[in-house]
C-alpha positions, 0 to 999 in steps of 0.5 A: 786477062782476068774477067772481073765479076761484080757483086751478084744482083737480084736478077742474077741470083734468080737466074742462077737459081732458076737455071741451077734447079732446072738441071735437077729435072728429068729430060723430056726424053726421060719423061717420054720414056716413063710415060711410054712404059707405064702406058704399056704396063696398063695395056698389058694389064688390061689384056690380063683382065680382059674377062672382067668388066671392071675399069682399070687405071694406071696413074702416077703419084709422088714427085712425078705427079707433083712436078718435083722430081729430081734427077739422080745424084748418088750412084744407084739412085736411079730415076724413081717413078711411083705408079698406082694400079687401080683395079676397078673392083670392090674391096669385098670382092677380093683380098690384099693377097689375091690382088697382089698376086694377081697384079704380079702375074700380069706384070710378069706378062709385061716383063716377058713381052717387053723389049727393054731389059726389066726385072720384077721385084716384090716388096711389102706394098708394091711390085717394082719394075727395074730398068737400067737407070730407072725403076717403077714402083707399082702399087696395087689398089682398089677404090675406097668407097667408105665415108672415111676416104680422103676424097673421091679419089681415095684408094685402098692399098695392100700391105703384107704386115697389116691384115686390113686394107690401108687407106691412101689418097695420092690424087687428093694429095696432089690436088692439095699441093697444087692448090697451095700455090694456085694463086701463083699459077693464075698470076703466071697464066695471066702474064703468059696470056698477056704476052700472047702465049697459048697457056694450054699449049705449054705443058704443065711440067715445064711451067713450075711454081716457086713451091715446086722449085723450092721442094726440088732444091730442098730435096737435092740439098738433103741428098748432098748433105746425107752423102754416105748415109742415105738411109738417114734421109728425111722422106720426100713426102715429109719434106714436101708436106712441110714445105707446102705448109710453110709456103708464102707467095713471094716476089721471087724464087730466093725469097720463097726458098729462104722462107720455106727453109727457115720455117718448115720444121715449125709445122711439125706438131707434137701430139701426146709426145709423138711427132706428127706430120699429118696428111693434109687430105687424110689427117689421121695418116701421120707421115712421121709415124715411124719417128716414134720407134726410130727417134734418130729420124727426128734428130736427122730431120732437125739437124738437116733443117738447120743445115739447109737453112744456114746454107741457103741464107749463106748464098745471100750473104756472099759477095761476088758471083764466084762466091755466090756460085760456091753457095749454090754448089753447097745447096744444089751440087756441082752441075747446077753451079756450073749451069748457073756460071754459064748463065752468068756468062751469057751477057758477056758472050752476047755483048761480044758478038754484038760488038758491045763488049769493051775492056777498061783501059789500063785494067783489062776488066771486061764490061758491056758498053755503057757500063765503063767510062773509058773503054776500047772494043773487044774483037769477036773471035770464033772457036777455030781461032779466026776473027770475024 
């Protein structure tokens, strides 16, 4: 018997996309593990600086803070967590080199005391704790108290190649990103409250906006598209910034995703012959500054932008669930498509269990009661072969 799947309706497409994108998230167990590890880092470093009266903070930045983290896709593309270690001292009281070395000394104490297998690696700006399946980049910083800072949360960071302190503002950026979709968040919170749900009791990271979901989808398509040449991938910060610039609140996830994919490159500016993707909270910082000396990065970006728009539009152009799922596979990968297929099968499973699944006489096509004119009931069955 062949199950006939009808043309995907709007609700089915939303379900497939939502379930598919959810497979890109890290698990609650992984999130708890990450949180436990960076809290432990903070505790060890506080002990390391116990003689100082300065306040020190460790907090997440990047996709983990934005709610746009995606699971690993390629081999060795581990869960990547970006942390800021904010040392509550004045920049004038230390140097970039001393702050970096002192942080490294504290992190070596953490590695020695940790039961988990971790190794410590130094890079230009940060230290990296490498675990099996996960690595944590830890960026030493001090507060930016200058009038030129992006926001009150602005920081100064270290860099081997630059003699002066470099400005950054990851918390300011996160606040900007969340504000872009604030109207959607408020509408969803109002709907939950209307249903009697305690909004404060729902963790923010489980309550995502269409902008967050769209960014996850774009990053996954990027990783699939650049298989075999991962070093050519456009950076996540560029994709996230352009997606937020292009975001327009829509009636559904697909419309938002389609709209962003079709217009986000329009927000790349050209100033004096140079491509510019400005940091929204620190406009003097250009996230695409490296494109000037590496022109292939811009070419790769525009090539991929055309491909992702084409593939997302192609999902809506397909007929039948099977073909739609093939389109989802191109955008989000095999696991996401399989999750979408399982989500589509649930109504049939539920109808069988409730006795509402029926077969059309003479064709064997399955339908839910009321959807076919001449049908016969389909008996329920269990996985061990017995009937109920």
